[in-house]
C-alpha positions as CSV (number, residue, x, y, z in Angstrom):
1,M,220.7,-235.8,-181.8
2,K,223.4,-238.3,-183.5
3,Y,226.5,-235.7,-181.6
4,T,225.4,-235.5,-178.1
5,V,224.5,-239.4,-177.9
6,K,228.0,-239.7,-179.0
7,T,229.2,-237.3,-177.0
8,C,227.5,-238.9,-173.9
9,L,229.1,-242.3,-174.6
10,V,232.4,-240.9,-174.9
11,G,232.0,-239.4,-172.1
12,L,230.8,-242.5,-170.0
13,A,233.2,-244.3,-171.3
14,F,236.2,-241.7,-170.0
15,I,234.3,-241.6,-166.5
16,L,234.3,-245.3,-166.6
17,A,237.9,-245.6,-167.7
18,L,239.0,-243.5,-164.9
19,A,236.8,-245.0,-162.9
20,G,238.6,-248.7,-163.6
21,M,242.3,-247.4,-163.2
22,A,241.4,-246.2,-160.0
23,L,239.8,-248.8,-158.7
24,A,242.7,-251.0,-160.2
25,Q,245.6,-248.9,-158.5
26,S,244.5,-248.9,-154.5
27,G,244.3,-252.2,-154.5
28,K,242.4,-253.6,-151.5
29,P,239.9,-251.3,-149.4
30,E,241.1,-250.2,-145.7
31,M,239.0,-248.8,-143.3
32,W,240.5,-245.3,-142.0
33,N,242.4,-246.1,-139.2
34,G,244.7,-243.5,-136.7
35,T,247.2,-242.4,-139.1
36,H,244.5,-241.5,-141.8
37,W,242.6,-239.7,-138.7
38,K,245.6,-237.3,-137.9
39,E,246.1,-236.2,-141.9
40,F,242.5,-235.3,-142.5
41,S,241.1,-232.0,-142.3
42,K,238.2,-230.7,-140.3
43,E,235.8,-231.0,-143.0
44,I,237.1,-234.5,-143.6
45,K,236.1,-235.7,-140.0
46,V,233.0,-234.4,-139.6
47,A,231.7,-236.3,-143.4
48,Y,232.8,-239.3,-141.8
49,I,231.5,-239.1,-138.7
50,K,227.9,-238.2,-140.2
51,G,228.8,-240.6,-142.7
52,I,228.8,-243.8,-139.9
53,G,226.5,-241.8,-138.2
54,N,223.7,-241.5,-141.5
55,M,224.5,-245.3,-142.5
56,A,223.0,-246.1,-138.9
57,D,220.0,-244.0,-138.9
58,F,219.3,-245.2,-142.7
59,E,220.0,-249.1,-141.5
60,V,217.7,-248.5,-138.1
61,A,215.0,-246.6,-140.3
62,V,214.4,-249.7,-142.7
63,S,214.8,-252.5,-141.1
64,G,213.1,-251.8,-137.4
65,K,215.0,-250.4,-134.2
66,E,214.3,-254.8,-132.8
67,K,216.0,-256.1,-136.6
68,A,218.6,-252.9,-137.0
69,G,222.1,-254.3,-136.3
70,C,223.5,-253.9,-132.7
71,I,226.2,-251.5,-133.8
72,S,224.1,-249.3,-135.8
73,A,221.2,-249.0,-133.3
74,G,223.5,-248.3,-130.6
75,F,225.1,-245.7,-132.4
76,V,221.8,-244.1,-133.0
77,D,221.1,-244.1,-129.3
78,E,224.5,-243.5,-127.9
79,L,225.8,-240.9,-130.3
80,K,222.6,-238.8,-130.5
81,S,222.8,-236.6,-127.3
82,K,226.7,-236.5,-128.5
83,T,227.8,-233.8,-131.1
84,I,230.0,-234.1,-133.9
85,D,232.5,-232.1,-132.6
86,G,232.6,-233.9,-129.3
87,I,232.5,-236.8,-131.1
88,I,235.6,-235.5,-132.9
89,K,237.7,-234.3,-130.2
90,E,237.6,-237.8,-128.5
91,V,238.6,-239.5,-131.6
92,D,241.9,-236.7,-131.5
93,T,242.6,-237.4,-128.1
94,Y,242.7,-240.8,-128.6
95,S,244.7,-240.9,-131.2
96,K,247.2,-238.2,-129.5
97,E,247.7,-240.2,-126.4
98,H,247.7,-243.4,-128.0
99,P,250.1,-242.6,-130.9
100,D,250.9,-247.0,-130.8
101,H,247.5,-247.3,-131.7
102,L,247.0,-245.8,-135.1
103,K,246.2,-248.9,-136.8
104,T,242.9,-248.7,-134.9
105,P,240.5,-247.9,-137.5
106,V,238.8,-245.3,-136.2
107,V,234.5,-246.5,-135.8
108,E,236.4,-248.9,-133.9
109,V,237.9,-245.7,-131.7
110,V,234.7,-244.5,-131.9
111,L,232.2,-246.9,-130.4
112,R,234.9,-248.0,-127.5
113,Q,235.7,-244.4,-127.2
114,C,231.9,-243.2,-127.3
115,T,230.0,-245.5,-126.6
116,A,229.1,-248.1,-123.9
117,L,228.8,-250.9,-126.8
118,C,232.4,-251.9,-126.6
119,K,234.5,-251.5,-123.6
120,P,237.5,-249.7,-124.2
121,K,240.4,-252.0,-124.6
122,A,242.7,-252.7,-121.9
123,A,246.2,-252.3,-121.0
124,A,248.1,-255.2,-122.1
125,A,249.1,-256.7,-118.6
126,P,252.5,-257.4,-118.4
127,E,254.3,-261.3,-119.6
128,K,255.2,-263.7,-116.4
129,K,258.5,-264.5,-116.4
Protein backbone atom coordinates (compact mmCIF):
# COMPACT_ATOMS: atom_id res chain seq x y z
CA MET A 1 0.00 0.00 0.00
CA LYS A 2 2.78 2.45 0.93
CA TYR A 3 4.57 1.63 -2.31
CA THR A 4 1.46 2.45 -4.38
CA VAL A 5 0.94 5.78 -2.60
CA LYS A 6 4.61 6.73 -3.07
CA THR A 7 4.46 5.76 -6.74
CA CYS A 8 1.32 7.84 -7.26
CA LEU A 9 2.87 10.83 -5.49
CA VAL A 10 6.07 10.60 -7.53
CA GLY A 11 4.04 10.28 -10.74
CA LEU A 12 1.88 13.27 -9.80
CA ALA A 13 4.96 15.34 -8.94
CA PHE A 14 6.51 14.41 -12.30
CA ILE A 15 3.37 15.39 -14.22
CA LEU A 16 3.10 18.70 -12.35
CA ALA A 17 6.77 19.44 -13.02
CA LEU A 18 6.33 18.78 -16.74
CA ALA A 19 3.17 20.89 -16.85
CA GLY A 20 4.96 23.73 -15.06
CA MET A 21 7.86 23.59 -17.50
CA ALA A 22 5.49 23.60 -20.47
CA LEU A 23 3.61 26.61 -19.12
CA ALA A 24 6.82 28.48 -18.38
CA GLN A 25 8.14 27.88 -21.90
CA SER A 26 4.95 28.75 -23.71
CA GLY A 27 4.70 32.25 -22.28
CA LYS A 28 1.55 34.13 -23.18
CA PRO A 29 -1.06 31.97 -24.91
CA GLU A 30 -1.95 33.09 -28.39
CA MET A 31 -5.00 32.56 -30.55
CA TRP A 32 -4.52 30.21 -33.46
CA ASN A 33 -4.34 32.15 -36.68
CA GLY A 34 -3.87 31.47 -40.39
CA THR A 35 -0.16 30.84 -39.92
CA HIS A 36 -0.98 27.99 -37.55
CA TRP A 37 -3.99 26.83 -39.61
CA LYS A 38 -1.99 26.17 -42.76
CA GLU A 39 0.33 23.88 -40.79
CA PHE A 40 -2.47 21.85 -39.18
CA SER A 41 -3.43 18.38 -40.32
CA LYS A 42 -7.02 17.64 -41.29
CA GLU A 43 -7.55 15.97 -37.90
CA ILE A 44 -6.45 19.06 -35.97
CA LYS A 45 -8.67 21.30 -38.11
CA VAL A 46 -11.66 19.02 -37.44
CA ALA A 47 -10.87 19.02 -33.71
CA TYR A 48 -10.62 22.82 -33.67
CA ILE A 49 -13.97 23.33 -35.42
CA LYS A 50 -15.63 20.71 -33.23
CA GLY A 51 -14.11 22.37 -30.16
CA ILE A 52 -15.50 25.82 -30.86
CA GLY A 53 -18.83 24.23 -31.78
CA ASN A 54 -18.91 22.19 -28.57
CA MET A 55 -18.07 25.26 -26.51
CA ALA A 56 -20.94 27.16 -28.12
CA ASP A 57 -23.36 24.24 -27.63
CA PHE A 58 -22.36 23.97 -23.98
CA GLU A 59 -22.78 27.68 -23.28
CA VAL A 60 -26.22 27.74 -24.90
CA ALA A 61 -27.30 24.57 -23.06
CA VAL A 62 -26.12 25.86 -19.67
CA SER A 63 -27.36 29.43 -19.91
CA GLY A 64 -30.37 29.05 -22.14
CA LYS A 65 -30.71 30.55 -25.58
CA GLU A 66 -31.83 33.98 -24.35
CA LYS A 67 -28.92 34.35 -21.93
CA ALA A 68 -26.19 32.72 -24.03
CA GLY A 69 -23.43 34.88 -25.40
CA CYS A 70 -24.16 36.38 -28.78
CA ILE A 71 -21.34 34.50 -30.45
CA SER A 72 -22.25 31.13 -28.93
CA ALA A 73 -25.93 31.47 -29.84
CA GLY A 74 -24.93 32.52 -33.34
CA PHE A 75 -22.57 29.60 -33.76
CA VAL A 76 -25.28 27.19 -32.69
CA ASP A 77 -27.89 28.78 -34.96
CA GLU A 78 -25.78 29.48 -38.02
CA LEU A 79 -23.26 26.67 -38.13
CA LYS A 80 -25.79 23.87 -37.63
CA SER A 81 -26.57 23.88 -41.35
CA LYS A 82 -22.91 23.56 -42.34
CA THR A 83 -20.64 20.54 -42.33
CA ILE A 84 -17.30 20.54 -40.58
CA ASP A 85 -15.62 19.88 -43.94
CA GLY A 86 -17.45 22.87 -45.41
CA ILE A 87 -16.26 25.17 -42.63
CA ILE A 88 -12.70 23.90 -42.98
CA LYS A 89 -12.82 24.51 -46.75
CA GLU A 90 -14.06 28.07 -46.19
CA VAL A 91 -11.19 28.78 -43.78
CA ASP A 92 -8.69 27.11 -46.14
CA THR A 93 -9.98 29.17 -49.06
CA TYR A 94 -9.82 32.39 -47.06
CA SER A 95 -6.23 31.62 -46.00
CA LYS A 96 -5.16 30.94 -49.59
CA GLU A 97 -6.91 33.98 -51.03
CA HIS A 98 -5.70 36.35 -48.29
CA PRO A 99 -2.05 35.48 -47.55
CA ASP A 100 -1.62 38.99 -46.14
CA HIS A 101 -4.18 38.20 -43.39
CA LEU A 102 -2.49 35.11 -41.91
CA LYS A 103 -2.36 36.77 -38.48
CA THR A 104 -6.18 36.90 -38.34
CA PRO A 105 -7.43 34.48 -35.64
CA VAL A 106 -9.12 31.38 -37.07
CA VAL A 107 -12.22 31.94 -34.94
CA GLU A 108 -12.58 35.40 -36.53
CA VAL A 109 -12.33 33.89 -40.00
CA VAL A 110 -15.05 31.36 -39.09
CA LEU A 111 -17.26 34.16 -37.75
CA ARG A 112 -16.77 36.41 -40.76
CA GLN A 113 -16.78 33.80 -43.52
CA CYS A 114 -19.22 31.16 -42.26
CA THR A 115 -21.81 33.20 -40.36
CA ALA A 116 -23.68 36.46 -40.71
CA LEU A 117 -22.70 37.45 -37.16
CA CYS A 118 -19.75 39.53 -38.29
CA LYS A 119 -19.59 40.99 -41.74
CA PRO A 120 -16.45 40.27 -43.74
CA LYS A 121 -13.91 43.03 -43.50
CA ALA A 122 -14.26 45.55 -46.27
CA ALA A 123 -11.24 46.14 -48.44
CA ALA A 124 -9.18 49.02 -47.16
CA ALA A 125 -9.97 52.26 -48.95
CA PRO A 126 -7.04 53.73 -50.84
CA GLU A 127 -5.35 56.60 -49.06
CA LYS A 128 -6.22 60.06 -50.28
CA LYS A 129 -3.27 62.17 -51.25
